[in-house]
N, C-alpha and C positions, 0 to 999 in steps of 0.2 A: 659264150655262145658264138660260134663262128658263122658268118654268112656263107651261103653256098656260092660256089663259083659256077661258071658256065660249063665246066667240064668235070669229068670224074676225077677224084683225087686218088684213085687206086694206083699202087705201084710208084708213089712219089712223083706223079706227073707234074711237070713244070707249070708254074702259074703263068708264065709268059706264053702267049699264044693260045690261051683258052678261047673257046668259041664264044661268039656273041650270043645274046639271049635267043635270037631267032634260030641259031644253029645248035642249040643245046640238044644233047641226046634225049631220046624218049626215056620215060621213067614210069615204072609201075610200083605200087606198094603192096607188101604183104603184111597184114596186121596179125599179131598174136592174139589168141582168143581170150575172152573174159573167163574168170573163175566162176563156174556155175554152182559152186558148193556152198555159197554164203547166204546170209540173211536176205539180201536183195533178190537173189534167185528164188528163194522160197516165197518171197512176196509176189513174184510174178505168177506163181502157181496157186496162191492162196484163194480159196473160194470166197473169202471175205474182201478180197482186193477190189477197190472202187476206182483206182486211177485208170485212165484211158488205155494205156499200153497193155496192162494186164488183162483188161476186159477184152481188148482186141485179140490178144493171143488166145484167150480162153474161149472166144466166141466160135472158133473153128475157122475163121477167116485168116487167122495168123497175123504176124507182124514182122516188119523188116529186121533182118539179122543185126544190122548196124545199130538200130534203135534199141533193140533188146540188150545187146552187149554193152551199149553205152550206159543204159540204166543200171545193169547189174554190176559193171565194173566201176562206174563213177568217173572221176577225173582222168584216169589213165586212158581208158578206151575212148572217152570223148575227145581227148587230146589227139590220139592217134587218128581217129576218124576225121576230125576237122582238118588236121594237118595233111593227111593223104588226099582228101578231096580238094584242098587248096593247091597242092603242088604236083599232083599227078599229071604226067604228060604222056599218055599212052599213044602208041603208033597208030592205033585205029580204035577210037573210043566206041565205035558202033559194033565192034566185034564182041559177041556175048561171052566168048572165052576170056577176053581181056577185062570185061566187066567195068569199063570206064577207068581202068587203071588202079582200082582199089579192091583187094580181095582179102578175105579173112581165113586164117588157118583154123580148121575145125578138128575135133577129136576123132571123128569117124567118117567124114565126108570130104576130106581133102580141102582144096581151096574153094571158097564160095564167095560170090558177090555180096557186098554189104546190103544189097537190095533184095537178097533171097528171102522169101517169105518162110517164116518159121512157125510151125504149129506146136501144140503142147507135146505131141509125140516126139517130134524132132528135137525140141528143147530138152526133154528128158533124156533122149539118146545122147545129145551133146554132153549133158551133165554127167552121165555115167561112163563116158569114154575116157580111156587112160592115155594121156599125152606122154608117151614114152617111145623113143625110137625103136625099141625092141618089140613093141606091140604091133602085130601085123594089121589089126583093125584100124589103127591110126596111121601106120607107116605106108601101107600099100595105096590107099586112096590119095594120100598126100604126094607120094612119089609120082603117081600116074597123072594127077592134075597139074603138078609142077611141070612135067614133061609136055603136057598139052599146052600149057601156058608158054613155055619156052618156044615151042614151034610156032605159036600164034604171034608172038611179039617179034620174032626174027632176031638177027644177030646184033642189031644196033640199038638195043633197048636195055637199060639197066633195071635191076630188080632190087628194091630197097626193103629190107626187113625192119619193121618197127616192132621190136620185141626183144626178149632177152637173147643175147649172144654168148653169155657167160657159160651156159651149159650147151649140150649137144642136142637137146630135144627138138629144135628146129634146124639148126645149122647142119647137123650130121646128115639130114635128109635132103636139104635144099642145096647145099654146096656141090655135091656131085652132079646135080642137074644144071645149075647155072654157072658154076665155076667162078671166075673172077668178076663176073657181072653181078654177083650177089653182094650187095653193099649194106652198110648200116651207118648211122650217125655216130661218130666217135664221142660226141658230147653226151651220149647215153652212158658211157663207161663210168662206173662208180655211183650212178644215180639210182635211187629207188623208183618204184612205179609212179608214185605221186609227183615226184620231181620231174620225171620224164613227161608226164601228162601236162604239168604246168608249163614246162619248157616249150612244148609243141603248141599249146594255146597262145603263148606269147608270140611265137613265130607267125601264127595265123593272123594275130592282131597287127603285127608290124609289117608283115609281108616279106620277112627275111627268112629264106630257106636255110636249113642246116647244111653243113658240109657232110659229104659221105666218103667213106673209104671202103675198099674191098674187104670183106670179112676174112678171106684167106690170107693168113700171115699177119693179121692186125692184132694189136693189143686189145684184148677183150675184157680184161679185168683191171681195176685200178682204184686209187683212193677216192673217197667221196669228195666231190667238188663243193665250193661254197654254196650256201643256201641261196635260192632265188629270191628276188624281191617279191612282196605280196602281189597276188593277182588282182587285176581290176575287178570290180563287182560284176560287170557283164560277162567276163570270162569265167568267173566262178559259177555263174548260173547256167553256163553252157549255151549262151546266146549265139555263139558262132558255130554250133554244131547243126 
C-alpha cells in the first residue's frame, strides 16, 4: 500500500514539488453501490427482522443510505464509507450538492449523499435497478447528477471513484463528465471486494491515505497482490464506521 502524496499522481506528476498538506487539492469520493440482491438485503425487508436498522427502515421513517449499504455489503462498503469520510476534502462541505464530499452511485437515482434517508419503497427500487451503462434508467440520472456535482465542485477538485474500474459500468459514464480529474487508487487493481474493504479500513486506522491516479489511460486490470495481514478485532466489527 502506498501512502498518498499531497498532489495528484495523474499523468506521471513529479514527486518533487508536491504541495504541502495545507495546499492539497480538494477531493470528493464516489462510492459504488451495494449489491441488494443477497441474503442481507432480504433480511432488511423481512417482517421477522428484529435488529434496529431493519425496524427503522420498515417503520416508515427510513434509514440512512450509508448505514443500509454498509449492512447489506459488509466489509467492502464499510471500508469505502469509513475511508471516504476520513479523507474527503470537499471545497464546500456545506453545499448539499457536494454532500460533505461522500456520495453513492445508485441504480436509478444518480449520485446520492450517504445520509439520504431510504424507505422500503426506494430500497426496493434500488434493488431492481439494472446497473448497466446502456440502461437509460441508470445512465441518465447518473450523468445528470455527475454534471451537477462537477459544476458545484469547480475546476480544482478531484473526484475519486471507490469502486470497480475494470468494467465500464461506472467509468464509461463518469469519465466524459470529469475527464482527468476522475481518479482511483491503483492499489485496488487485482484485489477482490473484501481485500479492498480491508485495505481501506487499515488506512482509516493508520491515517495513511492511498495514492490516486487518473483513470483515463491507467492500468485497470492486473495480477492479484499478496494477501493483507489479518484485520484487528475493532476493524472487523466496524467500529470505525
